[in-house]
Steps between C-alpha positions, in 0.01 A plus 500: 500500500126527454253459217166678479226398258215741422193462283421733209318739741814529716368291791768302684433130435809319625806588705799269498783592732827326551799570717713350225711725283462426132830456319592736219377396159188321382269357764157342480187478710191291441171650610221248545235758407361512853452794733629522859195303618573213258215576259570452129460836328290555187649518155643839420809718502698558817802716584791371704765703679825347619702702751815446703674715759860602444758302696700814573222753560175357639315821413552424129268263317543377144176401328356413162152415377346305217177339382376146537173339389293218643314262273291242684366331189555124537718341238334271250603136508725526192673810642580319827626196310718719278639680806587161654660386171231241419396453138120463475515386136419843350 
């Protein structure tokens, strides 16, 4: 299985490859927003493609794509507290 992440101009930003075979059904992947060199990418829209070779015919690849966005805006104090379940009195 492999995952490719491209920026809005179509440039390849990140390649994640795994020898693991993803099980049928829902799966998840967390992208840290960094490129292959470990640099955090700017805010914007990105396209991901997930692909996996067939177990019975290695010339066949199943793939799908979707959109993901990066927002690097730091959370405000009350947003972080709310996320952590802390009541700030408001």
